[in-house]
SETORMI-659899 format. One record per residue (C-alpha): residue number from 1; residue in one letter; x, y, z. Coordinates in steps of 0.1 Angstrom, whole numbers, plus 5000, padded with zeros to 4 digits. Example, Ala and Ser with C-alpha at 12.3 -4.5 7.8 and 13.67 -1.06 7.14 Angstrom:
% SETORMI-659899
- num/residuo/east/north/up
- 1/A/5123/4955/5078;
- 2/S/5137/4989/5071;
***
This chain:
% SETORMI-659899
- num/residuo/east/north/up
- 1/M/4054/7326/2828;
- 2/L/4081/7321/2802;
- 3/P/4070/7322/2765;
- 4/G/4075/7290/2746;
- 5/S/4100/7287/2717;
- 6/M/4107/7265/2687;
- 7/Q/4139/7248/2680;
- 8/P/4165/7266/2658;
- 9/Y/4168/7246/2625;
- 10/A/4190/7262/2599;
- 11/L/4177/7257/2564;
- 12/T/4209/7242/2549;
- 13/L/4211/7218/2520;
- 14/D/4229/7190/2538;
- 15/K/4195/7184/2555;
- 16/F/4181/7170/2522;
- 17/I/4208/7143/2517;
- 18/D/4207/7134/2554;
- 19/H/4170/7129/2552;
- 20/A/4173/7108/2520;
- 21/A/4200/7086/2535;
- 22/K/4181/7080/2568;
- 23/W/4146/7074/2554;
- 24/H/4152/7064/2518;
- 25/G/4186/7049/2520;
- 26/D/4181/7021/2494;
- 27/T/4164/7044/2468;
- 28/E/4187/7047/2439;
- 29/I/4205/7074/2420;
- 30/V/4211/7060/2385;
- 31/T/4236/7074/2359;
- 32/G/4229/7064/2323;
- 33/G/4256/7056/2298;
- 34/Q/4264/7037/2267;
- 35/G/4268/7005/2287;
- 36/D/4255/6994/2321;
- 37/S/4241/7022/2343;
- 38/Q/4258/7032/2375;
- 39/R/4237/7027/2406;
- 40/I/4240/7038/2442;
- 41/G/4216/7042/2471;
- 42/Y/4211/7075/2490;
- 43/A/4228/7061/2521;
- 44/A/4259/7051/2503;
- 45/L/4260/7083/2483;
- 46/R/4257/7103/2515;
- 47/D/4287/7085/2529;
- 48/R/4308/7091/2498;
- 49/A/4298/7128/2497;
- 50/N/4306/7133/2534;
- 51/R/4340/7117/2529;
- 52/L/4346/7139/2499;
- 53/S/4341/7169/2523;
- 54/G/4369/7156/2544;
- 55/A/4391/7152/2513;
- 56/L/4383/7188/2502;
- 57/I/4393/7201/2536;
- 58/A/4426/7182/2531;
- 59/L/4431/7201/2498;
- 60/G/4428/7233/2517;
- 61/L/4392/7244/2510;
- 62/A/4372/7262/2537;
- 63/R/4338/7277/2541;
- 64/G/4331/7304/2515;
- 65/D/4357/7291/2491;
- 66/H/4346/7282/2455;
- 67/L/4348/7248/2439;
- 68/A/4339/7246/2402;
- 69/T/4323/7217/2384;
- 70/L/4327/7211/2347;
- 71/A/4305/7181/2345;
- 72/W/4274/7163/2331;
- 73/N/4245/7150/2352;
- 74/S/4259/7120/2371;
- 75/Q/4262/7103/2404;
- 76/A/4297/7117/2407;
- 77/H/4285/7153/2401;
- 78/I/4258/7149/2428;
- 79/E/4285/7136/2453;
- 80/I/4309/7165/2447;
- 81/W/4279/7189/2448;
- 82/Y/4268/7178/2483;
- 83/G/4304/7172/2494;
- 84/A/4311/7209/2487;
- 85/M/4278/7225/2499;
- 86/G/4276/7203/2530;
- 87/M/4307/7218/2544;
- 88/G/4300/7254/2533;
- 89/V/4321/7255/2501;
- 90/V/4303/7272/2472;
- 91/C/4296/7249/2442;
- 92/H/4302/7269/2409;
- 93/T/4286/7250/2380;
- 94/L/4302/7255/2346;
- 95/N/4288/7246/2312;
- 96/P/4313/7223/2293;
- 97/R/4300/7236/2260;
- 98/L/4311/7271/2266;
- 99/A/4343/7285/2249;
- 100/P/4374/7283/2271;
- 101/A/4378/7321/2272;
- 102/H/4343/7325/2286;
- 103/L/4348/7297/2312;
- 104/A/4381/7312/2322;
- 105/A/4366/7346/2328;
- 106/M/4339/7330/2351;
- 107/I/4366/7310/2370;
- 108/D/4388/7340/2375;
- 109/Q/4359/7361/2387;
- 110/A/4349/7334/2412;
- 111/Q/4385/7326/2421;
- 112/D/4377/7288/2420;
- 113/R/4404/7268/2438;
- 114/V/4393/7233/2428;
- 115/L/4379/7221/2395;
- 116/A/4359/7188/2393;
- 117/V/4354/7175/2357;
- 118/S/4337/7148/2338;
- 119/P/4358/7124/2317;
- 120/G/4365/7133/2281;
- 121/L/4373/7170/2288;
- 122/A/4411/7168/2291;
- 123/P/4419/7193/2263;
- 124/L/4395/7218/2277;
- 125/V/4409/7214/2312;
- 126/E/4444/7219/2300;
- 127/D/4434/7251/2282;
- 128/L/4416/7264/2314;
- 129/L/4446/7256/2336;
- 130/A/4468/7277/2314;
- 131/R/4444/7306/2318;
- 132/C/4433/7302/2354;
- 133/P/4460/7305/2381;
- 134/S/4435/7302/2410;
- 135/I/4429/7265/2403;
- 136/A/4453/7243/2424;
- 137/H/4436/7209/2421;
- 138/V/4416/7191/2395;
- 139/I/4393/7161/2404;
- 140/L/4385/7136/2377;
- 141/L/4350/7123/2382;
- 142/D/4341/7087/2376;
- 143/E/4311/7083/2353;
- 144/G/4313/7046/2346;
- 145/G/4323/7036/2311;
- 146/A/4332/7071/2300;
- 147/P/4368/7076/2286;
- 148/A/4392/7083/2314;
- 149/D/4416/7107/2298;
- 150/R/4440/7127/2320;
- 151/P/4449/7163/2315;
- 152/V/4486/7169/2310;
- 153/T/4498/7198/2331;
- 154/T/4523/7208/2358;
- 155/R/4500/7237/2368;
- 156/A/4477/7218/2392;
- 157/R/4475/7185/2410;
- 158/I/4453/7160/2391;
- 159/W/4433/7135/2413;
- 160/D/4411/7106/2403;
- 161/C/4381/7110/2426;
- 162/D/4385/7074/2441;
- 163/E/4422/7081/2446;
- 164/L/4414/7113/2465;
- 165/L/4388/7095/2486;
- 166/A/4413/7067/2494;
- 167/Q/4441/7091/2505;
- 168/H/4421/7119/2521;
- 169/G/4385/7109/2525;
- 170/A/4373/7114/2560;
- 171/A/4340/7120/2579;
- 172/A/4334/7158/2581;
- 173/A/4309/7179/2600;
- 174/W/4282/7193/2578;
- 175/G/4261/7224/2585;
- 176/G/4267/7245/2615;
- 177/F/4268/7277/2595;
- 178/D/4242/7305/2588;
- 179/E/4215/7295/2564;
- 180/H/4221/7327/2544;
- 181/A/4256/7314/2535;
- 182/P/4263/7310/2498;
- 183/A/4258/7275/2485;
- 184/G/4260/7277/2447;
- 185/L/4271/7300/2419;
- 186/C/4256/7299/2384;
- 187/F/4262/7324/2356;
- 188/T/4234/7333/2333;
- 189/S/4234/7319/2298;
- 190/G/4240/7353/2282;
- 191/T/4207/7351/2263;
- 192/T/4196/7383/2282;
- 193/G/4230/7401/2279;
- 194/R/4265/7395/2292;
- 195/P/4266/7365/2316;
- 196/K/4263/7375/2352;
- 197/G/4268/7354/2383;
- 198/V/4239/7345/2405;
- 199/T/4248/7333/2440;
- 200/Y/4223/7309/2456;
- 201/T/4222/7307/2494;
- 202/H/4213/7276/2514;
- 203/R/4181/7293/2525;
- 204/S/4170/7303/2490;
- 205/N/4176/7268/2476;
- 206/Y/4159/7252/2506;
- 207/L/4128/7274/2501;
- 208/H/4129/7268/2463;
- 209/T/4129/7231/2469;
- 210/L/4098/7234/2491;
- 211/H/4082/7253/2461;
- 212/M/4090/7223/2439;
- 213/L/4075/7197/2462;
- 214/S/4041/7216/2463;
- 215/A/4013/7196/2447;
- 216/D/4005/7223/2422;
- 217/V/4041/7229/2411;
- 218/I/4061/7197/2405;
- 219/G/4049/7176/2434;
- 220/V/4077/7151/2433;
- 221/T/4071/7122/2458;
- 222/A/4089/7091/2470;
- 223/R/4070/7070/2445;
- 224/D/4084/7089/2415;
- 225/A/4114/7080/2393;
- 226/V/4126/7114/2380;
- 227/L/4147/7117/2348;
- 228/V/4167/7150/2350;
- 229/A/4175/7158/2314;
- 230/V/4182/7194/2322;
- 231/P/4219/7200/2330;
- 232/M/4229/7206/2366;
- 233/F/4249/7236/2353;
- 234/H/4216/7251/2340;
- 235/A/4202/7269/2371;
- 236/N/4210/7240/2394;
- 237/G/4193/7215/2371;
- 238/W/4161/7233/2379;
- 239/G/4165/7222/2415;
- 240/F/4159/7185/2409;
- 241/A/4192/7175/2426;
- 242/F/4176/7190/2458;
- 243/A/4140/7180/2452;
- 244/G/4149/7143/2445;
- 245/P/4166/7136/2479;
- 246/A/4142/7158/2498;
- 247/A/4112/7137/2486;
- 248/G/4131/7104/2485;
- 249/A/4125/7100/2448;
- 250/K/4146/7078/2425;
- 251/L/4168/7102/2406;
- 252/V/4179/7092/2371;
- 253/L/4207/7112/2354;
- 254/P/4215/7107/2317;
- 255/G/4251/7119/2318;
- 256/R/4261/7133/2284;
- 257/H/4238/7110/2264;
- 258/Q/4205/7129/2258;
- 259/D/4197/7116/2223;
- 260/G/4162/7101/2217;
- 261/A/4174/7065/2218;
- 262/S/4193/7069/2251;
- 263/L/4164/7087/2268;
- 264/A/4139/7061/2256;
- 265/R/4160/7033/2270;
- 266/L/4163/7050/2304;
- 267/I/4126/7058/2306;
- 268/D/4118/7021/2299;
- 269/E/4145/7005/2320;
- 270/E/4141/7028/2351;
- 271/G/4103/7032/2350;
- 272/I/4105/7069/2348;
- 273/T/4073/7088/2359;
- 274/V/4085/7124/2358;
- 275/A/4110/7140/2334;
- 276/A/4123/7175/2330;
- 277/G/4141/7192/2302;
- 278/V/4139/7218/2273;
- 279/A/4115/7211/2244;
- 280/T/4143/7201/2219;
- 281/V/4152/7172/2241;
- 282/W/4117/7158/2240;
- 283/L/4114/7165/2203;
- 284/G/4143/7141/2198;
- 285/L/4126/7115/2219;
- 286/V/4093/7117/2200;
- 287/D/4112/7115/2167;
- 288/H/4129/7084/2179;
- 289/L/4097/7067/2191;
- 290/E/4079/7075/2159;
- 291/Q/4107/7059/2139;
- 292/T/4110/7028/2160;
- 293/G/4074/7024/2172;
- 294/G/4085/7025/2209;
- 295/T/4064/7036/2238;
- 296/T/4069/7051/2273;
- 297/P/4041/7036/2293;
- 298/S/4055/7045/2328;
- 299/L/4059/7082/2319;
- 300/Q/4032/7103/2336;
- 301/R/4045/7139/2333;
- 302/I/4070/7160/2315;
- 303/L/4081/7195/2328;
- 304/L/4091/7218/2300;
- 305/G/4111/7250/2304;
- 306/G/4137/7271/2289;
- 307/S/4115/7289/2263;
- 308/P/4079/7289/2251;
- 309/V/4070/7257/2234;
- 310/P/4048/7256/2202;
- 311/Q/4013/7243/2208;
- 312/A/4017/7217/2180;
- 313/L/4048/7202/2198;
- 314/M/4031/7201/2231;
- 315/D/4001/7183/2216;
- 316/R/4024/7159/2198;
- 317/L/4042/7151/2230;
- 318/E/4011/7144/2250;
- 319/Q/3996/7123/2222;
- 320/R/4027/7103/2214;
- 321/L/4041/7099/2249;
- 322/G/4007/7095/2266;
- 323/C/4016/7118/2294;
- 324/V/4008/7153/2308;
- 325/V/4030/7182/2298;
- 326/Q/4035/7209/2324;
- 327/T/4048/7242/2310;
- 328/S/4068/7265/2332;
- 329/W/4086/7298/2332;
- 330/G/4117/7307/2352;
- 331/M/4152/7322/2352;
- 332/T/4186/7316/2366;
- 333/E/4179/7346/2387;
- 334/L/4148/7328/2402;
- 335/S/4166/7296/2411;
- 336/P/4149/7291/2386;
- 337/V/4111/7283/2391;
- 338/G/4088/7312/2386;
- 339/T/4056/7297/2375;
- 340/V/4043/7261/2366;
- 341/T/4011/7248/2351;
- 342/P/3996/7222/2375;
- 343/A/3993/7187/2361;
- 344/N/3956/7186/2367;
- 345/V/3946/7215/2344;
- 346/P/3921/7199/2320;
- 347/C/3929/7221/2289;
- 348/R/3966/7229/2287;
- 349/V/3977/7258/2265;
- 350/S/4014/7259/2256;
- 351/A/4015/7297/2257;
- 352/K/4004/7297/2294;
- 353/S/4032/7290/2319;
- 354/G/4010/7286/2350;
- 355/R/4009/7304/2383;
- 356/P/4036/7312/2409;
- 357/P/4040/7292/2440;
- 358/M/4038/7307/2474;
- 359/G/4070/7328/2479;
- 360/V/4072/7341/2444;
- 361/D/4054/7373/2434;
- 362/L/4048/7389/2400;
- 363/R/4041/7424/2388;
- 364/L/4034/7440/2354;
- 365/T/4045/7475/2347;
- 366/D/4047/7499/2317;
- 367/E/4080/7506/2300;
- 368/A/4088/7533/2326;
- 369/G/4084/7508/2355;
- 370/R/4051/7521/2367;
- 371/P/4027/7493/2378;
- 372/L/3998/7486/2355;
- 373/T/3965/7497/2370;
- 374/E/3950/7464/2360;
- 375/Q/3973/7435/2366;
- 376/R/3951/7410/2348;
- 377/D/3945/7407/2310;
- 378/G/3969/7435/2301;
- 379/E/4004/7432/2287;
- 380/G/4034/7447/2305;
- 381/R/4069/7443/2316;
- 382/L/4073/7415/2341;
- 383/W/4090/7420/2375;
- 384/V/4095/7394/2402;
- 385/R/4105/7392/2438;
- 386/G/4107/7364/2464;
- 387/A/4127/7343/2487;
- 388/S/4145/7326/2458;
- 389/A/4150/7356/2436;
- 390/V/4183/7374/2431;
- 391/E/4190/7406/2450;
- 392/R/4223/7415/2435;
- 393/Y/4246/7398/2410;
- 394/F/4279/7381/2421;
- 395/D/4307/7407/2425;
- 396/H/4283/7436/2418;
- 397/I/4280/7466/2441;
- 398/E/4246/7479/2429;
- 399/P/4215/7458/2436;
- 400/A/4197/7441/2407;
- 401/T/4164/7451/2421;
- 402/D/4145/7484/2426;
- 403/A/4140/7500/2461;
- 404/D/4111/7477/2468;
- 405/G/4129/7445/2459;
- 406/W/4114/7440/2424;
- 407/F/4137/7424/2397;
- 408/D/4131/7434/2361;
- 409/T/4130/7401/2341;
- 410/G/4132/7418/2307;
- 411/D/4102/7397/2296;
- 412/L/4069/7410/2283;
- 413/A/4039/7391/2297;
- 414/R/4002/7388/2304;
- 415/I/3985/7374/2335;
- 416/D/3950/7361/2328;
- 417/A/3919/7363/2351;
- 418/D/3929/7330/2367;
- 419/G/3965/7342/2374;
- 420/N/3982/7322/2346;
- 421/L/4013/7338/2332;
- 422/S/4020/7340/2295;
- 423/I/4053/7352/2283;
- 424/T/4046/7373/2252;
- 425/G/4082/7381/2242;
- 426/R/4114/7396/2253;
- 427/A/4117/7433/2254;
- 428/K/4150/7431/2235;
- 429/D/4134/7409/2208;
- 430/L/4108/7434/2198;
- 431/I/4111/7445/2162;
- 432/K/4106/7482/2154;
- 433/S/4091/7487/2120;
- 434/G/4082/7522/2108;
- 435/G/4084/7534/2144;
- 436/E/4059/7508/2156;
- 437/W/4066/7476/2176;
- 438/I/4061/7440/2163;
- 439/N/4061/7413/2189;
- 440/P/4078/7381/2176;
- 441/G/4063/7360/2204;
- 442/E/4027/7365/2191;
- 443/I/4037/7354/2156;
- 444/E/4056/7324/2169;
- 445/A/4027/7313/2190;
- 446/I/4004/7312/2160;
- 447/V/4028/7294/2136;
- 448/G/4039/7271/2164;
- 449/A/4004/7258/2167;
- 450/L/4005/7243/2131;
- 451/P/4008/7205/2132;
- 452/D/4036/7204/2106;
- 453/V/4058/7229/2125;
- 454/A/4085/7215/2149;
- 455/L/4102/7248/2159;
- 456/V/4097/7284/2150;
- 457/A/4114/7318/2155;
- 458/V/4109/7353/2143;
- 459/V/4138/7378/2141;
- 460/G/4142/7413/2127;
- 461/R/4160/7421/2095;
- 462/A/4174/7455/2087;
- 463/H/4153/7474/2061;
- 464/P/4163/7507/2043;
- 465/K/4128/7522/2047;
- 466/W/4112/7507/2077;
- 467/G/4142/7502/2099;
- 468/E/4134/7465/2106;
- 469/R/4111/7439/2091;
- 470/P/4102/7404/2106;
- 471/V/4117/7372/2091;
- 472/L/4100/7339/2099;
- 473/V/4124/7309/2105;
- 474/V/4107/7275/2106;
- 475/E/4119/7240/2112;
- 476/P/4093/7217/2097;
- 477/R/4083/7185/2114;
- 478/Q/4101/7155/2100;
- 479/G/4086/7145/2066;
- 480/A/4063/7175/2065;
- 481/T/4062/7201/2037;
- 482/L/4050/7237/2044;
- 483/S/4041/7262/2017;
- 484/D/4047/7299/2022;
- 485/D/4010/7304/2015;
- 486/A/4000/7280/2044;
- 487/L/4022/7298/2068;
- 488/I/4010/7333/2058;
- 489/D/3974/7322/2057;
- 490/A/3976/7310/2093;
- 491/L/3987/7346/2103;
- 492/R/3962/7366/2082;
- 493/G/3934/7381/2102;
- 494/R/3951/7372/2135;
- 495/I/3979/7398/2134;
- 496/A/3981/7433/2118;
- 497/S/3988/7430/2081;
- 498/W/4020/7450/2085;
- 499/W/4032/7424/2110;
- 500/L/4033/7397/2083;
- 501/P/4069/7384/2077;
- 502/D/4087/7397/2047;
- 503/A/4106/7364/2043;
- 504/I/4102/7328/2053;
- 505/I/4133/7307/2058;
- 506/R/4132/7269/2063;
- 507/V/4160/7252/2083;
- 508/A/4167/7215/2087;
- 509/A/4176/7221/2123;
- 510/M/4170/7252/2143;
- 511/P/4202/7266/2158;
- 512/L/4202/7261/2196;
- 513/A/4220/7280/2223;
- 514/L/4241/7261/2249;
- 515/T/4211/7258/2272;
- 516/G/4189/7242/2245;
- 517/K/4169/7274/2237;
- 518/I/4166/7287/2202;
- 519/D/4197/7308/2194;
- 520/K/4182/7340/2182;
- 521/M/4215/7358/2183;
- 522/R/4228/7334/2156;
- 523/L/4195/7337/2137;
- 524/R/4199/7375/2136;
- 525/A/4235/7372/2126;
- 526/E/4226/7348/2097;
- 527/H/4193/7362/2086;
- 528/G/4190/7397/2100;
***
């Protein structure tokens, strides 16, 4: 008797958009803007993306080549994304806010051959073309109503996307390659050191998408309208460009406009039920709604990530927006979801980032890398491994993991009795005062719970006797006044007396890194 077998089915990303086109063909992808929003159904988008694959073949791209995108969240970005990945080309997402020299270094390392760009970036493109000989073609994406400036250059062929489709668009075969083939390339933000490239495979992104669709993670469904306010160049937009089509959900992309007024309009007009982005984005939305008296009745859930959020801000979001806030933790190296707090947890604590989905494993160790005997209720260094975790960085020979496949995140963390992760700080952010360590994360969590605090950070300042001393930097909530005594009193008795900050600095707006996280490097430079 012959044993049975199952069908081979490569876990490649073209399957997601094929599924959406066949079973949710009229469900929309919407791109916001200053005027009317752009709209397209999944079936029509799939057709454009597939014909873009044919056009990319005509430009000389083949499996394994790299195409870079320098673009905001838009329909056009999704099209070029699937057009490249569907045919086996690696999509390298770049952050338009980075300095030209940094972008050029990434492009040169990846040897990107085609650059797809959003409107309004002509000067930056001209600068990059002068620095990056590998780029032979530039595709200008259409984002509806955005200024259509053209780079002036003789270094590369400049194409309007619709012009490229008209001349070279053709149906192309998708898939047919190994699921372990590279699909995307994203460089880390540099907040944990020099930016390093993380290559996502089709398989890793496919499995990561299944994580996101789990009920206790994001649980996106075909009944949802999802606002993706996290940039697609930030760890694949946290995977929503895959999860949306996989679930058949309506996908709403804000383009470059992520101010409070623009987001409020999109949420209202498109009936948004689920939204994702860093805390500072939602702080702008809440400020706008409080000033205008607006509401967001359709909104059910917000996914927060990027960095720990103050408890006061989390409470304010839930009360003002009338929705559930799901905290999360992740990294570019994790594709990026590591842990998420389920939406049905009755008492949500901002410091807790939830539990890992199946396929992601966590471990706490001491500073030497030895696993803690008790993994629950103790603090240690956080290591991760799993199907969507990095094994080695792009263009690196040595693995990024230990011999057992564990990746050192550089985070300090606790795991409570129920398996909920709390990031307590970054190992590199610890302040050494008089030979003893001070953890800024613990101070930030206490001050961040005060209702009149919008954002908070603690950094070390050089001290002639103690080596370093903590400095508390606070952005007060709009219209609020905070005395030094009130801030210090909140800390007394909850931390060691020698942990109390030596100075308190108030800022009108907390400096933010290019990913929306608090820019501690700048705070150290200015106040350390």
